[in-house]
N, C-alpha and C positions, 0 to 999 in steps of 0.2 A: 750630592743630590742636586741635579741641575734642572731648572725649570726656566723656560724663556718667557718669563713674565713681562720683560721689557717690550714685547711686541704690542702690548695694550697700553703702553705709556701714553702715546699721543691722544688716544681716545679719552682716557681719564683726565689728562691735563687740560684738554679742550673744555671739558665739563668743569673742571676745577677752577679755571680762570674766570669763567662766567659765574660760578658759584661764589667766588670771593668778591665779585663786583656787587653782589646783593648785600646792602647794609643790614647786618643782624646785631647791631649794638644793643645790648640788654636795656630794656626800658628803665631800669634802676639808674642807668647812666645817661638818661636822656634820649635813648635810641628808640627805634620802632619795633624791635624784637625780631624773632626768628620766622615769622609766618611765611613771608615771601620766599625765603631761602628754603624752608621746608617744602613748599609746594614745588619748587624747582627740582629739589632732590627727589621728591616722590615720583615725579615724572620720569626721571632718569632711572630710578630703581625699577619702575614698571617696564621701561624699555629693555632692561636687562632680563626681564621675564620673572621678576620676583614679586611675590605677594607682599603687599604693604598694609600694615595696620596703623591707623592714626589714633592717638589718644591726646586730645587737645583740651587745655584748660583756659578759662578766662581769668586774667589776673585783676588785681584791685585797681589798675589803671584802665581796664577795659580791653587790654590787648589779648589776642588769642596766642597762647603759648603751646606750640605744637611739640609732640613727641612721636617719633616714627619707629615702629618695630618691623623688622624684616629678617630674612636669613634663608638658610638652606637646611631643610629638615630631611635627614637621611634615615630617620627612625632609629638612631643609635641610642645607647643607654645613657651616654653623657653628652652634655651640650657645653660648648665654649662660647661665651658672650664677649663681644666688643662693645664697650660703652663710650660713646663719643658725644661731644656737645656742639650745638649749632650756634650758640651766641658768642659774641665777642665783647671785650671792653671797648670803650670809645678811643678814638685815635689820639686824643690829647691835642697839643699845639700843632696845627697843620703846617705852620711855618718851618717846623723842624724836620718835616718829612722830605726826603729827596724826591719821592714819587707820591702821587695821589694815593692815599691808603685804600681807596676803594676802586682803583683802576690798576689791578695787579700787573706787575712788569716782570718779565724773565730777563735776568742778567746772568749769563753763563749758566751755572748750576743752581742759581738762587731765584726763588719767586718772592718778590717783595709785595707786601700788602697787609692790612690789618686782618688778623685771624689766620694768616697763611701758616703759621706754626701752631697757634693755639685756637682751635684744635683741628685746623684745616689739613695739616700734613697727615695726621692719623686717619682723617676721613678719606683722603685720597688713597692712602695705603689700603684701607679696608675695601674701598670701592674696586681698586685694582685686583685685590684678592678675590672678591666676589665674581668679577668679570672673568677672571682667569679660570676659576673653578667651573663656572657655568659653561663657558665656551669650550673648555677641554673635557667637560663631562667627567670630572675627576671624582672618584669614589672616596670621599673623605671619611675618616674614622670616627669623627664626632659631629653632631649637629653644630652648624655655624649659625649663631644668632647675633643680631646687631640692634642696638638701640641708639638712635640719633635724638639727643635730648635737649631740652631747653633749660635756661636759667642757671647754668653751672656757675657763671661768673658772679652771681649775686645771691648765693645761698641755696639754690636748687629747690626752692619752695614749689615751683610749678613744673619741676622735672623729676629727677630721680627720687626725691622724697615721696612724691605722690605715687610714682610707679611702684615703689616698695609697699605702699599701703594698698595698692590694687592687686597685690599678689601676682604680679606678672612673672616673677622668677620662681622656679620650682627646685625640688631636690635634684641632685646630680647635675647641677648647673654651676659652671665655674667662669671666672671673669678676668678678662684682660682690659685694663684701663690704660690706653696709650695717651697719657696726658701729663707726663713729667719725664724728664731725661736727666740722668746723673752720669757725668763723664762719658758721654757718647755711648750709652747702652752697656756700660760695663757693670752696672748695678741693677738689680731688680728691687723695686720698692715694695716692701711687705708690711710697713707700719707707718703711722702718722701721729704726730702730736695732736693734742687737743687744742682747739682754737677758741679764743675768747676775745671779743671786742667790747670795750667798756667806754661809755660816755660819762664823764664826770663834770657836773655843773655846779659851780660855786656861786652863790647869790649873796652879795654883800650890800653895799649902799653906794650909788653913784654920787660924785661930788666934783667940786672944782679942784684942780691940781694944786692951787695955791692954799687950799684950806683942807688938808687931809684929815684934820681932827673932826670934820663934819661928815666924813665918808668912811666907808669900810672897803678897802681896796681888794676887790675880788680877784684881780689878776695876781697880785703879790701872794695872796693866801693860796690861790690855786696852784701857783708854781711851787710853793713850799710843800703843799699837800702831795702834789703829783710826784715831786722828787723824793719825798719820804716814802711814798708807796713803792716807787721804783727801787730805791735802795733797800727797803725792807724785803721785798719779794726776791731780789737777786741774792740777798744774804740768806734768807731762810730756805728758799727753794733752789738750792745750788748743786744738787746732785748731778753727776756726769753719767751719761750713758753713751759710750763710744759707738753703739750701733747706729745712732742717729747723727745726722749732719745738719746743723752743728749739734755737738754732743750735750747741750745744756738746754734747759727751758729758757725761752726768751721773753722779756717783758719790755716792750718798747712804747715810749711816748711818741705819738704820731701826729695826728691832725689837731690843729687848734682853730676854733672859730673866731671870726672877727668880733671884738668886743665894742670898742668905741671908735668913732670916726675922727676925733680930734685929739691932738697930743695933750691938750690942757684939761682933759676930762679923766677923772679917776674912774675906772670901770666898776660898775655895780654888779656885773655878771661876767663869768668867764667859763668857757667850755673847752675841755681837753679830752682827747681820746687815747686809749691804750690798745695795743695789739699784743695779745699773749699767745705763745706757742708752747704748750706745756707737755713735758715728758709724761708718759702713761703711768709712771710711778706715783704721780700726785693726783689728789682729788680736787676738782675745781671748787667744790663747795668750801673746802678748807681755805683755799686762797681767797675766795670772796668774803668769807667770814673775817679773815684778817684785815682785809681792806675796809670792811664796815667798822671795825674797831678803831682804825685810824680815822676814818670819817667822823665817828662820834666824838673823838677827842678834839678834832678841829672845830666842829660845830660848838662844842662847849667852850673852848679856849679863845676862839676868834669871833664869836657872836655872828656866825654866818649860817646859811643853810646849804647843805651839800646834797645834791641828787645824783644817784648813781644808776645808770641804765645799762643793762646788758644788751648791746645791739646784736651780737651774734654769740652763740655758744654751741660749738660742735665738738662733743667729746668723743675721744677714740681711745679705747682701752684694749681692744683686741688686735692681734696681729695675724697674718697668714703664715702658716708654718713653712719653712723652707723644704719640708718633707711632703708638702701637700701635692696632690695630682697636678694642679695648674702650674705651680712653681717648677716642678720637675720637668714637665713638658716644655715650658718656655726656656728653661735653663739648657736642656738638651738641644733645642732648636737653635739657640744663640751659639752654642758650642759648634754645632754642625756648620752654620752659615758664617760665623765670624772667627772661629778658631780660638776662642777663649771662653773660660768658664766665668759667668757673671757672679757677683757676690750679692747677698741680701743686704738691704739697708732700710733705715727709717728716715723720714723727712719732716720738715716743719710745715710744708705746704699742705693744702687740702685738696683732695681729689674725691671722685665718686667712690673710691675703694673704701673710704672710712664708713660710709653709710651701709655698704654691703657687709663689711666685717662685723659691724655692730649688730647686724641681723643674722650673723652666723655663717655667711658665705665666704668662701676662699677667693680672694681677689689679689691680683698682682698688677703693678704699675710699671710700664716699660715702653720706651720708644727711643729713637736716636735723634737728638736735636742739638742745636748750639745755644739753647736757652735764650731766644729772643722774644719770648712771649711778653706781651704788654709794653714792649719797648717801641720807641720811635724807630721807623724803618725796619719793622718786624719782617723777618723772612724765614723761609724754610728752604731746604735743599732737595732738589728733584732726586738726587741720588739717595737721599734718606727715605723718600717715599718708596722708591723701588726696593731698596735693601730691606726695609722693615716689612714690606709686603712679603718678601721671600721668607723672613723669619716666621711671620704669622702663618704662611702656607705650610711650612714644615711642621708646625704644631699639629696640623690635622692629618699628617701622613705618617708620623712615627709612633 
């Protein structure tokens, strides 16, 4: 099945480079959000001749968070959606970047820039797909729908979660989420672990380091508490599920907040964070109840107060069947274009697919990348933009 999709490469790449120049760092990370980038994209979509629907929300910081719906409606019984996100994480330490993260640079087959892979590459692939179908007037077998959505990097409060409440999506609609890549497209992601972020605040009594008997060292107690939680969870919730990569639930101590500014002060307060990625076999409430039992023990034994806050909780107990319509279509297309049959897999990362699955929709996650998302010197490959577009095109022709 040969289609000369490459002939539109320059048109889409010219747009894509300008698109990446527009800072769309999520406001949760100190950025200005997706508004300008969405306006630029909307103009391009209208130039292609597409009808565009905007669904914008104002966030708690006063930023407008845009969501764009478009596509090609051929009045078919089934629709295939692509869900893509407009926002990016921040670039981090600029001194570590070889190029300005918001002035994209092409080096051979690579495009360097923040958001070039996450989620820019997939956006470019889908725009290439749309342009090719429209220009060639191809009679596709399914309606092609696209949502360019805000706030994916910080919990999706102003994006997909709101769209699901608006009942944008209907029956006989299926979803491809090109926002994760496992071994260069050799796997199709059909399941995700539940994600929990916990903030644990231990409140003791500040004092002079030379007189510890007049203080309650929150830092020491916090370290003991968090290590006990860590060891307990790994011991009790230790099942393996080789369908997932990695095949276990993960419980990681991550961020710690600054407590005191001087070495000779005993901290009266200490804050530590956990990131959990939990296999669907386990109930999150059971895990939290166990943590609260340990918390109560520490409050009683060490005369401290412990506050536990759930910063994020995204549960995911449903999977997309490898026998579903959307899985079979994508599997066959990959086999036609790549010459291999992909395998189903579960991951610990979080994508839009989890919210769709929890609502009863079939969603698959697939693209081809080198997993440079969120990294310094993030890049995508032009060849992956083109080759993924061909896979997506074939889904509408077979």
